[in-house]
C-alpha positions as CSV (number, residue, x, y, z in Angstrom):
1,X,-34.5,-58.2,61.2
2,X,-38.1,-58.6,60.5
3,X,-39.1,-60.8,57.6
4,X,-40.7,-57.9,55.7
5,X,-37.6,-55.9,55.8
6,X,-35.5,-58.7,54.5
7,X,-37.8,-59.3,51.6
8,X,-37.7,-55.6,50.7
9,X,-33.9,-55.6,50.7
10,X,-33.8,-58.7,48.7
11,X,-36.3,-57.3,46.1
12,X,-34.3,-54.1,45.8
13,X,-31.1,-55.9,45.2
14,X,-32.7,-58.1,42.6
15,X,-34.2,-55.1,40.8
16,X,-30.9,-53.4,40.9
17,X,-29.3,-56.4,39.4
18,X,-31.8,-56.5,36.6
19,X,-31.4,-52.8,35.8
20,X,-27.6,-53.1,35.9
21,X,-27.7,-56.2,33.8
22,X,-30.0,-54.6,31.3
23,X,-27.8,-51.5,31.1
24,X,-24.6,-53.5,30.7
25,X,-26.2,-55.7,28.0
26,X,-28.0,-52.9,26.1
27,X,-25.1,-52.2,23.7
28,X,-24.9,-55.8,22.8
29,X,-28.7,-55.9,22.3
30,X,-28.6,-52.8,20.2
31,X,-25.8,-54.1,18.1
32,X,-27.6,-57.4,17.5
33,X,-30.8,-55.5,16.6
34,X,-29.2,-53.2,14.1
35,X,-27.1,-55.9,12.4
36,X,-30.2,-58.1,12.1
37,X,-32.5,-55.4,10.8
38,X,-30.0,-53.9,8.4
39,X,-28.0,-56.7,6.7
40,X,-24.5,-55.6,5.6
41,X,-24.2,-53.1,8.5
42,X,-21.7,-53.9,11.2
43,X,-21.7,-52.0,14.5
44,X,-18.1,-51.4,15.5
45,X,-19.0,-49.7,18.8
46,X,-22.1,-48.3,20.5
47,X,-22.6,-46.0,23.4
48,X,-26.0,-45.4,24.9
49,X,-27.4,-42.2,26.4
50,X,-30.8,-41.3,27.7
51,X,-31.4,-39.3,24.5
52,X,-30.1,-41.8,22.1
53,X,-27.1,-43.8,21.0
54,X,-23.7,-43.0,19.4
55,X,-22.2,-45.6,17.2
56,X,-19.4,-46.4,14.7
57,X,-20.6,-48.4,11.7
58,X,-19.2,-50.3,8.8
59,X,-21.4,-50.8,5.8
60,X,-20.9,-53.5,3.1
61,X,-24.0,-53.8,0.8
62,X,-24.4,-54.2,-3.0
63,X,-23.4,-50.9,-4.5
64,X,-22.3,-49.2,-1.3
65,X,-19.6,-49.5,1.3
66,X,-19.1,-47.0,4.1
67,X,-16.9,-46.4,7.1
68,X,-18.8,-44.1,9.5
69,X,-17.0,-43.4,12.8
70,X,-19.6,-41.1,14.3
71,X,-23.3,-41.9,13.9
72,X,-25.9,-40.5,16.4
73,X,-29.4,-42.1,16.5
74,X,-31.9,-40.1,18.6
75,X,-34.9,-41.3,20.4
76,X,-37.0,-39.5,17.7
77,X,-35.3,-41.8,15.2
78,X,-33.3,-39.0,13.7
79,X,-29.9,-40.1,12.4
80,X,-26.9,-37.7,12.2
81,X,-23.7,-38.8,10.5
82,X,-20.5,-36.8,11.1
83,X,-17.5,-37.5,8.9
84,X,-16.7,-40.8,7.4
85,X,-16.1,-42.3,4.0
86,X,-18.6,-43.7,1.5
87,X,-17.9,-45.8,-1.6
88,X,-20.7,-46.0,-4.2
89,X,-20.8,-48.3,-7.3
90,X,-23.7,-47.1,-9.4
91,X,-25.6,-48.9,-12.2
92,X,-27.9,-47.5,-14.8
93,X,-31.2,-47.6,-13.0
94,X,-30.6,-45.9,-9.6
95,X,-33.4,-43.6,-8.6
96,X,-32.6,-40.3,-6.9
97,X,-35.5,-40.0,-4.5
98,X,-35.7,-37.7,-1.5
99,X,-34.5,-38.4,2.0
100,X,-37.1,-40.7,3.7
101,X,-35.4,-41.5,7.0
102,X,-34.8,-38.1,8.7
103,X,-31.1,-38.7,7.9
104,X,-28.6,-35.8,8.1
105,X,-24.9,-36.0,7.5
106,X,-21.9,-33.7,7.4
107,X,-18.3,-33.9,6.4
108,X,-18.5,-37.1,4.4
109,X,-16.1,-38.1,1.7
110,X,-17.7,-40.2,-1.1
111,X,-16.1,-42.2,-3.9
112,X,-18.4,-43.0,-6.8
113,X,-17.8,-45.5,-9.5
114,X,-20.1,-46.0,-12.5
115,X,-18.9,-48.2,-15.3
116,X,-15.6,-46.6,-16.4
117,X,-16.3,-43.3,-14.6
118,X,-14.8,-42.5,-11.2
119,X,-15.6,-39.6,-8.9
120,X,-14.3,-38.4,-5.5
121,X,-16.4,-36.0,-3.4
122,X,-15.2,-34.1,-0.2
123,X,-17.3,-32.3,2.4
124,X,-20.6,-33.9,1.6
125,X,-23.5,-32.7,3.7
126,X,-27.0,-34.2,3.7
127,X,-29.9,-32.1,5.1
128,X,-33.1,-33.5,6.6
129,X,-35.1,-32.4,3.5
130,X,-32.8,-34.4,1.2
131,X,-30.6,-31.5,0.0
132,X,-27.1,-32.7,-0.7
133,X,-24.2,-30.2,-0.8
134,X,-20.6,-31.0,-1.8
135,X,-17.7,-28.7,-1.0
136,X,-15.5,-30.0,-3.8
137,X,-15.0,-33.0,-6.1
138,X,-13.2,-34.4,-9.1
139,X,-13.9,-37.1,-11.6
140,X,-12.4,-38.9,-14.5
141,X,-13.9,-40.9,-17.4
142,X,-13.3,-41.9,-21.0
143,X,-14.7,-38.7,-22.5
144,X,-13.6,-36.1,-20.0
145,X,-12.1,-35.3,-16.6
146,X,-12.6,-32.4,-14.3
147,X,-13.1,-30.9,-10.9
148,X,-15.7,-28.7,-9.2
149,X,-16.4,-26.6,-6.1
150,X,-19.6,-26.1,-4.2
151,X,-22.2,-28.4,-5.7
152,X,-25.8,-28.7,-4.5
153,X,-28.5,-31.2,-5.3
154,X,-32.0,-30.1,-4.2
155,X,-34.9,-32.4,-3.3
156,X,-36.6,-31.7,-6.6
157,X,-33.6,-33.2,-8.4
158,X,-32.0,-30.0,-9.8
159,X,-28.2,-29.7,-9.4
160,X,-26.2,-26.5,-9.3
161,X,-22.4,-26.0,-9.3
162,X,-20.6,-22.8,-8.5
163,X,-17.4,-23.4,-10.3
164,X,-16.0,-26.3,-12.5
165,X,-13.2,-27.1,-14.8
166,X,-13.5,-29.8,-17.5
167,X,-11.0,-31.2,-19.9
168,X,-12.5,-33.1,-22.9
169,X,-10.6,-36.2,-24.0
170,X,-10.6,-35.4,-27.7
171,X,-8.9,-33.0,-30.2
172,X,-10.5,-29.6,-30.2
173,X,-9.5,-26.3,-32.0
174,X,-9.0,-24.6,-28.6
175,X,-6.8,-25.4,-25.7
176,X,-8.2,-27.1,-22.6
177,X,-9.6,-26.9,-20.0
178,X,-13.1,-25.4,-20.0
179,X,-14.0,-23.3,-17.0
180,X,-17.7,-23.2,-16.1
181,X,-19.2,-20.7,-13.8
182,X,-22.7,-21.0,-12.3
183,X,-24.0,-24.3,-13.7
184,X,-27.6,-25.5,-13.2
185,X,-28.8,-28.9,-14.4
186,X,-32.5,-29.8,-14.5
187,X,-33.8,-33.0,-12.8
188,X,-34.3,-34.8,-16.1
189,X,-30.8,-33.8,-17.3
190,X,-32.3,-32.4,-20.5
191,X,-31.2,-28.8,-19.9
192,X,-28.1,-27.2,-18.6
193,X,-27.7,-23.5,-17.9
194,X,-24.2,-21.9,-17.4
195,X,-23.5,-18.3,-16.5
196,X,-20.1,-18.4,-18.3
197,X,-17.9,-20.9,-20.2
198,X,-14.2,-19.9,-20.6
199,X,-11.4,-21.7,-22.5
200,X,-8.2,-20.5,-24.1
201,X,-9.2,-16.9,-24.1
202,X,-12.6,-17.7,-25.6
203,X,-15.7,-16.9,-23.5
204,X,-19.5,-17.5,-23.8
205,X,-22.0,-15.9,-21.4
206,X,-25.6,-16.8,-20.7
207,X,-25.2,-20.4,-22.1
208,X,-28.0,-22.9,-22.2
209,X,-27.7,-26.5,-23.5
210,X,-30.7,-28.5,-24.3
211,X,-31.1,-32.1,-25.5
212,X,-33.4,-32.2,-28.5
213,X,-35.2,-34.9,-30.4
214,X,-32.8,-37.5,-31.9
215,X,-30.0,-36.8,-29.4
216,X,-29.2,-33.4,-31.0
217,X,-27.8,-30.7,-28.7
218,X,-28.9,-27.1,-28.9
219,X,-26.5,-24.6,-27.4
220,X,-27.6,-21.0,-27.1
221,X,-25.3,-18.2,-25.9
222,X,-26.2,-14.6,-25.2
223,X,-22.7,-13.4,-26.1
224,X,-19.5,-15.0,-27.3
225,X,-16.0,-13.6,-27.1
226,X,-13.5,-15.0,-29.5
227,X,-9.7,-14.6,-29.4
228,X,-7.6,-16.0,-32.3
229,X,-4.9,-14.3,-34.3
230,X,-6.4,-15.5,-37.6
231,X,-9.6,-13.6,-36.8
232,X,-8.5,-10.4,-35.2
233,X,-5.4,-9.1,-33.2
234,X,-7.6,-8.5,-30.1
235,X,-10.6,-10.4,-28.9
236,X,-14.0,-9.7,-30.5
237,X,-17.4,-10.2,-29.0
238,X,-20.6,-11.4,-30.7
239,X,-23.3,-9.8,-28.6
240,X,-25.7,-8.0,-30.8
241,X,-27.5,-11.3,-31.7
242,X,-27.5,-14.6,-29.8
243,X,-25.3,-17.4,-31.0
244,X,-27.0,-20.7,-31.5
245,X,-25.1,-24.0,-32.0
246,X,-26.7,-27.3,-33.0
247,X,-24.6,-30.5,-32.6
248,X,-26.1,-33.3,-34.6
249,X,-25.7,-37.0,-33.7
250,X,-26.4,-40.2,-35.6
251,X,-26.4,-40.9,-39.3
252,X,-26.6,-39.3,-41.8
253,X,-25.9,-35.9,-40.0
254,X,-23.5,-37.2,-37.3
255,X,-20.5,-35.0,-36.8
256,X,-22.2,-31.8,-38.1
257,X,-22.1,-28.6,-36.2
258,X,-24.3,-25.7,-37.2
259,X,-23.8,-22.2,-35.9
260,X,-26.4,-19.5,-36.4
261,X,-26.0,-15.8,-35.6
262,X,-29.3,-14.1,-36.3
263,X,-30.3,-15.1,-39.9
264,X,-26.7,-16.1,-41.0
265,X,-25.7,-19.7,-40.6
266,X,-22.5,-21.8,-40.9
267,X,-22.5,-25.6,-41.0
268,X,-19.4,-27.6,-40.3
269,X,-19.4,-31.2,-41.6
270,X,-16.6,-32.9,-39.8
271,X,-16.6,-36.2,-41.8
272,X,-16.4,-34.5,-45.2
273,X,-14.2,-31.6,-43.9
274,X,-16.5,-29.0,-45.4
275,X,-17.8,-25.7,-44.1
276,X,-21.0,-24.2,-45.7
277,X,-22.3,-20.7,-45.1
278,X,-25.7,-19.2,-46.2
279,X,-27.2,-15.8,-45.5
280,X,-28.2,-12.4,-46.9
281,X,-25.6,-9.7,-47.1
282,X,-27.4,-7.8,-44.4
283,X,-27.6,-10.9,-42.2
284,X,-23.8,-11.5,-42.5
285,X,-23.0,-7.9,-41.6
286,X,-25.4,-8.0,-38.6
287,X,-23.6,-11.1,-37.4
288,X,-20.2,-9.3,-37.3
289,X,-18.8,-9.0,-33.8
290,X,-18.1,-5.8,-32.0
291,X,-14.7,-4.5,-33.1
292,X,-15.3,-5.6,-36.7
293,X,-18.7,-4.1,-37.3
294,X,-17.4,-0.6,-37.9
295,X,-17.7,0.9,-40.6
296,X,-19.9,-1.8,-42.1
297,X,-22.8,-1.0,-39.8
298,X,-23.2,2.3,-41.8
299,X,-23.7,0.5,-45.1
300,X,-26.9,-1.0,-46.5
301,X,-26.9,-4.0,-48.8
302,X,-29.2,-6.2,-50.9
303,X,-28.4,-9.7,-52.1
304,X,-27.0,-12.9,-50.6
305,X,-23.6,-14.6,-49.9
306,X,-23.2,-18.4,-50.0
307,X,-19.9,-20.3,-49.7
308,X,-18.4,-23.7,-49.3
309,X,-14.9,-24.3,-47.9
310,X,-13.3,-27.8,-48.3
311,X,-10.2,-28.1,-46.1
312,X,-9.2,-31.7,-46.7
313,X,-6.3,-33.0,-48.7
314,X,-7.4,-30.9,-51.7
315,X,-8.6,-27.6,-50.3
316,X,-11.2,-25.7,-52.3
317,X,-13.5,-22.7,-52.1
318,X,-16.8,-22.0,-53.8
319,X,-18.2,-18.4,-53.2
320,X,-21.2,-16.6,-54.7
321,X,-22.2,-13.1,-53.8
322,X,-24.8,-10.8,-55.2
323,X,-24.3,-8.0,-52.7
324,X,-25.2,-4.5,-53.9
325,X,-24.8,-1.5,-51.7
326,X,-27.1,1.5,-51.5
327,X,-25.0,4.6,-52.1
328,X,-26.4,6.7,-49.3
329,X,-23.6,5.8,-46.8
330,X,-21.7,8.9,-45.6
331,X,-18.5,6.9,-46.1
332,X,-19.2,6.6,-49.8
333,X,-20.6,10.2,-50.3
334,X,-17.4,11.6,-48.8
335,X,-15.2,10.2,-51.6
336,X,-16.6,12.6,-54.2
337,X,-14.8,15.6,-52.6
338,X,-11.7,16.1,-50.4
339,X,-11.8,13.7,-47.4
340,X,-9.7,12.6,-44.4
341,X,-8.5,9.1,-43.9
342,X,-5.9,7.4,-41.7
343,X,-2.4,6.6,-42.9
344,X,0.6,5.1,-41.2
345,X,3.8,7.1,-40.6
346,X,7.3,5.6,-40.8
347,X,7.0,4.9,-37.1
348,X,3.6,3.2,-37.7
349,X,1.6,5.9,-35.9
350,X,-1.8,6.5,-37.5
351,X,-2.4,10.1,-38.6
352,X,-4.9,11.9,-40.8
353,X,-4.2,12.6,-44.4
354,X,-6.4,14.7,-46.8
355,X,-7.0,13.3,-50.3
356,X,-9.9,13.3,-52.8
357,X,-10.8,15.3,-55.9
358,X,-9.6,18.9,-55.6
359,X,-7.2,18.2,-52.7
360,X,-3.5,19.2,-52.9
361,X,-1.5,16.6,-54.9
362,X,-4.6,14.8,-56.3
363,X,-4.1,13.4,-59.8
364,X,-7.2,12.8,-61.9
365,X,-7.0,9.6,-63.9
366,X,-7.0,11.5,-67.2
367,X,-3.9,13.4,-66.2
368,X,-1.8,10.3,-65.6
369,X,0.4,8.6,-68.1
370,X,-1.9,5.8,-69.5
371,X,0.7,3.3,-68.7
372,X,0.2,3.8,-64.9
373,X,-3.4,2.4,-64.7
374,X,-2.3,-0.6,-66.9
375,X,0.7,-1.2,-64.7
376,X,-1.3,-1.2,-61.5
377,X,-3.9,-3.5,-62.9
378,X,-1.3,-5.9,-64.4
379,X,0.8,-6.1,-61.2
380,X,-1.9,-6.0,-58.6
381,X,-5.2,-7.3,-60.0
382,X,-5.3,-8.7,-63.5
383,X,-9.1,-9.4,-63.2
384,X,-9.9,-5.9,-62.0
385,X,-12.0,-4.9,-65.1
386,X,-14.2,-8.0,-64.9
387,X,-14.9,-8.8,-61.2
388,X,-17.3,-7.2,-58.8
389,X,-14.8,-6.4,-56.0
390,X,-13.5,-9.9,-55.2
391,X,-11.7,-12.7,-57.1
392,X,-12.8,-16.2,-56.2
393,X,-9.7,-17.8,-57.8
394,X,-7.4,-15.5,-55.8
395,X,-9.3,-16.4,-52.6
396,X,-9.0,-20.1,-53.4
397,X,-5.3,-19.8,-54.0
398,X,-4.9,-17.9,-50.7
399,X,-6.8,-20.6,-48.8
400,X,-4.6,-23.3,-50.1
401,X,-1.4,-21.4,-49.2
402,X,-2.6,-20.4,-45.7
403,X,-3.7,-24.0,-44.9
404,X,-0.3,-25.3,-46.0
405,X,1.6,-22.7,-44.0
406,X,-0.7,-23.0,-41.0
407,X,-0.9,-19.2,-40.7
408,X,-2.5,-16.3,-42.4
409,X,0.0,-15.3,-45.1
410,X,-1.9,-14.5,-48.3
411,X,-5.1,-12.6,-48.6
412,X,-6.1,-12.5,-52.3
413,X,-7.0,-8.8,-52.3
414,X,-8.3,-7.0,-55.3
415,X,-7.6,-3.4,-56.1
416,X,-11.1,-2.6,-54.7
417,X,-10.3,-4.5,-51.5
418,X,-7.0,-2.7,-51.1
419,X,-8.7,0.6,-51.6
420,X,-11.3,-0.3,-48.9
421,X,-8.5,-1.3,-46.5
422,X,-6.6,2.0,-47.1
423,X,-9.7,4.1,-46.7
424,X,-11.3,2.6,-43.7
425,X,-9.4,-0.3,-42.1
426,X,-6.2,-1.2,-40.3
427,X,-3.5,-3.3,-41.9
428,X,-3.9,-6.4,-39.8
429,X,-3.7,-9.6,-41.9
430,X,-6.7,-11.5,-40.5
431,X,-9.8,-13.2,-41.7
432,X,-11.8,-10.6,-39.9
433,X,-10.3,-7.8,-41.8
434,X,-10.6,-9.8,-45.0
435,X,-14.3,-10.3,-44.4
436,X,-14.7,-6.5,-43.9
437,X,-12.8,-5.9,-47.2
438,X,-15.1,-8.3,-49.0
439,X,-18.2,-6.3,-48.3
440,X,-16.6,-2.9,-48.5
441,X,-15.1,-3.6,-51.9
442,X,-18.6,-4.6,-53.2
443,X,-19.9,-1.3,-51.8
444,X,-17.3,0.6,-53.8
445,X,-18.1,-1.5,-56.9
446,X,-21.8,-0.7,-56.5
447,X,-21.4,3.0,-56.3
448,X,-18.3,3.9,-58.3
449,X,-17.1,3.1,-61.9
450,X,-13.9,1.2,-62.5
451,X,-12.1,4.4,-63.5
452,X,-13.2,6.2,-60.3
453,X,-12.0,3.2,-58.1
454,X,-8.7,3.2,-59.9
455,X,-8.3,6.9,-59.5
456,X,-9.0,6.7,-55.8
457,X,-6.6,3.8,-55.4
458,X,-3.6,5.4,-57.1
459,X,-4.1,8.6,-55.1
460,X,-4.4,7.0,-51.6
461,X,-2.1,4.0,-51.5
462,X,1.4,4.0,-49.9
463,X,4.5,4.2,-52.1
464,X,7.1,4.4,-49.3
465,X,7.7,5.6,-45.8
466,X,5.5,8.7,-45.2
467,X,4.7,8.7,-49.0
468,X,1.1,8.4,-50.2
469,X,-0.4,9.0,-53.6
470,X,0.9,8.7,-57.1
471,X,1.6,12.5,-57.5
472,X,3.9,12.8,-54.5
473,X,5.5,9.4,-55.4
474,X,6.4,10.5,-59.0
475,X,7.9,13.7,-57.7
476,X,9.8,11.9,-54.9
477,X,11.4,9.1,-57.0
478,X,11.8,10.7,-60.4
479,X,11.3,14.4,-60.0
480,X,8.5,14.2,-62.6
481,X,4.8,14.7,-62.6
482,X,2.7,11.5,-62.7
483,X,1.7,12.4,-66.2
484,X,5.3,12.5,-67.5
485,X,6.5,9.1,-66.3
486,X,7.9,6.6,-68.7
487,X,6.4,3.1,-69.0
488,X,9.3,1.5,-67.1
489,X,9.0,4.1,-64.3
490,X,5.2,3.5,-64.1
491,X,5.8,-0.3,-63.9
492,X,8.5,0.2,-61.2
493,X,6.0,2.2,-59.1
494,X,3.4,-0.5,-59.5
495,X,5.9,-3.2,-58.6
496,X,6.7,-1.8,-55.2
497,X,3.0,-1.6,-54.1
498,X,3.0,-4.9,-52.2
499,X,5.9,-3.8,-50.0
500,X,6.6,-0.1,-50.6
501,X,8.7,0.5,-47.5
502,X,11.3,-2.2,-48.3
503,X,11.6,-1.5,-52.1
504,X,15.0,-0.9,-53.5
505,X,15.5,2.6,-55.0
506,X,14.9,3.1,-58.7
507,X,18.5,3.1,-59.8
508,X,19.6,1.8,-63.2
509,X,20.0,-1.8,-61.9
510,X,16.5,-1.8,-60.4
511,X,14.9,-0.3,-63.6
512,X,16.8,-2.8,-65.7
513,X,15.2,-5.6,-63.7
514,X,11.8,-3.9,-64.2
515,X,12.4,-3.9,-68.0
516,X,13.1,-7.6,-67.9
517,X,9.8,-8.1,-66.0
518,X,8.0,-6.0,-68.7
519,X,9.6,-8.1,-71.5
520,X,8.2,-11.3,-69.8
521,X,4.8,-9.7,-69.6
522,X,5.0,-8.8,-73.3
523,X,5.9,-12.3,-74.1
524,X,2.9,-13.6,-72.2
525,X,0.6,-11.2,-74.1
526,X,-0.3,-9.3,-70.9
527,X,1.0,-5.9,-72.0
528,X,1.6,-4.4,-75.5
529,X,5.1,-4.4,-76.9
530,X,5.0,-0.7,-77.3
531,X,5.4,-0.3,-73.6
532,X,9.1,-1.4,-73.9
533,X,11.4,1.5,-74.3
534,X,14.1,-0.8,-75.8
535,X,14.2,-4.5,-76.6
536,X,15.8,-6.6,-73.9
537,X,19.0,-8.5,-74.5
538,X,18.6,-12.2,-75.4
539,X,17.7,-14.3,-72.4
540,X,16.8,-11.3,-70.3
541,X,13.3,-12.6,-69.6
542,X,14.5,-16.1,-68.6
543,X,14.3,-15.4,-64.8
544,X,10.6,-14.5,-65.2
545,X,9.7,-17.8,-66.7
546,X,8.4,-20.8,-64.9
């Protein structure tokens, strides 16, 4: 073989050896380079291709650990991570800048720890522009725990969450958890928008939460649906006016929650256990939710209503109202002539009944035995002649009793309020209906005399199953006209008004018991002695004492 040929073969073999050696040693070189340039990164395996390298990496650096089984690094320096698990321990000063290294990732699981807060994220994807999407996640902390689905963080720092459930670690008046739909958080975390917040049957739509000066929170809702048996038997919705809540923080207003609906406002002072309300009569009525606004929306008022409720160890109520109605409401005008109103049958069906001056069975006040009006006032509303439709003392006593029982039991209704209920409202024992009665009674007091109110009342109230009005009641029970009743008969009829359907019949034993009650009232100076048909036996009034 010629010398030149031998040299060529030798050179080729040497070059092949160099290429083969370089190829075989390249993974080792790549591993050493990565581990040197990126402290805390360990290359578990590496496989080289003409277009790049595929690696399995372990990362242990301050604040981050990761196990990444499939990392692709292209010749164009793009990095693609598929699957793996990341552990983050975050401090208070981390910046959330954009993606600077053409890094993309998909299918990651991430565990995040920050002080005493722990989160777990699944299906984390990172786009080349820095957008991060998370399929689902959950977290726990000292103040709350929750879970979410489909979260997205954009390069501008805004965050959106499709669906979340949060349970707050403190006592609240509604049951947990809160469900949040369509959440958006600004990059500075100063504003949160939520399409809907749902909890325990309550719902708020179009909600925004803003952090204000001094750490106060402003919460604004386009509509709020409230469900509570003390308010109304069925849910009611505040939607005519936006609902604004302000949560104060720091002394001296810490723990105060202020709710505003239009121009009416309520403040809850948690530390002192007080609730204050301020607003004009029109503002309060405008703030009524759908389902409770009728028939109030057809009345016009002047004046203001202010109140304070103390619900601590010694419950108390302070209430001032100067509401005066304009008398142009069709509801008020109708009462001067025969009118229709709804009554309950013995089967609790609601049907129409006709009453009013000139109607069949109507009894004018002057045609009644004078004992009847006195009996009704004495038994149902002793302050009737002096109040303007409501009795603050009766309200206060009702508040104390209801708080003690933990349910709505006593309403503190006046004759004017009972008349309003019978004319225009249902029988539900709720604060919502009581608020309606409060304004409607003042409308009656504004436009009718006490005699007219009493005449209406005696002619429309229920005296037994399918029995309405004093005229039909006198005929039914005593076969007499309402003008011919004796005092004891009048007082018996007045005594059954609170529960007319369950009253015992007016036999001799029942009427004798009524006489004892009247004797007790005479002894207390509440009715004249002339009302007694005969003096009671000694000791007959003992059971009516203290």
